N, C-alpha and C positions, 0 to 999 in steps of 0.2 A: 297412629301412635306419634308421640313427640319425638323429634330427633334426639333431644337430650332432656332429661327431667331429673330433678333432685329435690329432696326435702332438706332445706338449709337448717343446720343445727350448729351449736357452739361446741368446740372441743373441750371447754372447761365450764365449770359451774360458776355462777355469779349473778349479780343484779343487773338487769338490762337497763341501761341509761339512755340509749338512743336507738330509734328505728329510722333508717334513712331511705325510705322508699314510699311511693304512693301505690296503693293496691291496684293491681291490674295494669301497671305501667311497664314500660320497656326499660331494662337496665343493661348497662354495658359490663363486659367481663372485667373483673377486678373492682367494681364499684362497691363501696362500703354499704352493707345491708343493715348490720346491727352492731352495737358496741356495748360491751360489758364494763362495769366499774373497774377501773385500773389504778385508783389512787394509791393503794398500798404498794403496788409494783413500781409505780413512778417514783415514789419516795425511796424505795430500796435502790432503784437504779441511780438516783441522784446521790445517795450516800456512797454507793460503789464508785462512782466517778471521782468523788473527792478522795476516796481511799486509793484509787489508781494514781491520781496526781501525786499524792504523798509518797506512794511506793516508788514512782518514777524518780522523784527527787532524791529519795533515799538511795536508790540504785546508782544514780549519777554520782553521789558523794562517795558511796562505797567503791565505785570503779576507780575514782581518783586515789582513794586510800590504798586500793590494791596495787596500783601502779607504783606506789612508793613503799610497798610491803608493810603498810601500817595495819592491815588486817589480813586474815587468811582467805584463801580461795573459797573455803567452805562458807565463810560469812557472806562473801559476795554472791555465791550461788543461791544462798537463802533469800537474798534481796531480789534476785532475778526470778526465783520461783514464786515469790510473793506477787510480783507483777503478773506472771503467767496465770496464777490461780485466780486473781481478781479479774483478769480478762475473760477467763472461762466462765466465772460467775456472772459477769456482765452479759455475755452472749446468751447464757441460759435465761436470764431475766428478760432479755430482748425477745427471745422465742416465746416466753410466757406472755409478754405484752402483746405480741402478734396474735396469740390465740384468743385474746379478748375482743378481737375484731372478726366479724363474719362477712366475707366478701363473695361476690358472685363468681363462681368458677367458670361461667361462660355467659355470653350475651343471651338474653331471653326476656320473657314476660313474667313478671311477679304475680303470684296468686293472691289469695286473701290471707291476711295475717291471722295468726292463731293466738297471739299474746299481745300485751301492751307494755309500754315503758314502765319500769318500776317492778316488774315481775322478776322473781328469782327463777333462773332457768338452769337446767342441767344438760349434759350431752344427749340425753334422751328426748329433750324438748324440741319439737319442730317449730321453728320460728315462722317459716313461710315456705311455700313451694315455688320453685323456679322452673319454667318450661321454655324450651326452644322448639318452636313448631315450624320453622322454615329452614330447611325442607322438612316435610312430614314423611314419616315412615308408614307404609301401608302393608299390613299383614293379612294374608288370605291363604286358603287351602284349596288344593285341587285333588280330584280322585287319583289314586295311585296309578291307574292305567295310563295316565297322561304324563307320568313322571319323566319319561325319557324325552318328552317333547318340550320340556321347559328349559330355557337357556338363560344364562346371565346376560344382562344388557338388553334383553328383549323388552319392547314397549308393551304396556298394557293400558287400557282405558278404564275409567270408572266414573260412577255418578254418586251423588249424595242426595238424600231426601230434601225436597224443597227447592232444588235447582235443576233446570233442564240442561245445564252446561255439562259437557264431557271434559273430564280431566285426564291427563296423561301421566304415567309413572314408568320408571325404569327398574327392572328386576336387578337387585344388587346382591341377593343372597338366597340360597336354597337349602332348606334343612337336609342334612345328610341321612335322616332317618324317617321312615314312614310311620305314622301313628298306627299302632297295632290294633287299636279298638275301632277307630273310624276309617282306617285304610285310606288315609289322605296324607298329602305331602304339604308341609308349610312353606310358603314362599314370602319373601319380603321385597318390597319395591320402594323407591324413593320418588317423591313428587314435590315439585316446587310449590311454595305456598306464600309467595310475597303478598298476596291479597289478604291472607289471614282467614280465608273462607273455610279451610280445613282445620277442624278442632280435634285434638286428641280425644279418643273415645267414640268418635262418630262411626256410624254404620255405613259401609259403602257397598256398592254393587260393581263387581269387577268383571270385565270382559277380557279374556286371554286368547289371543289368536294362536291357533295351532295349525300351521300350514294353511290349508284351505278352509279349515273349520273355524 
């Protein structure tokens, strides 16, 4: 299994204007993967910034007038409230703008794209899959009669079809429950995969040392 795997999707609906990756390539955490059309949000944000500047100027004038008792405290509070409201609106727009970008949540290898630029996508649309396979997780089961002999951090060896090489993994987790139908216990181990030889979904043959057995 992959160490981490996710189907990258957008949080919002919109037209896809940019795909920023090469299929099968390695991407870094935080890298921009896809960008949705944001022209309407950018225009709204620009308008809000102008309104904020005007509100700040108004507040400054009102403050001077309040100091000489030319206006009431209520009038000044309304000017301050206007600034706070516009600031909150700007923060909301910035969050919405951020949602028009899809970024890699972790470093890994990008799969094959499912859509093209210009497509209209929704939060249910899978843009591409991202897989982190170094290290690789190895899931296997053992008969329940050996359950008490399995320990965390124990080393196991395994092989894959097509290679004579023996690989090594370390047990990192043991399922707390035995499968009632198969009478087996599920175990998970972690193996280094800097060479990239281990692909998620591969079938492996595992050797688990149990004392002298």
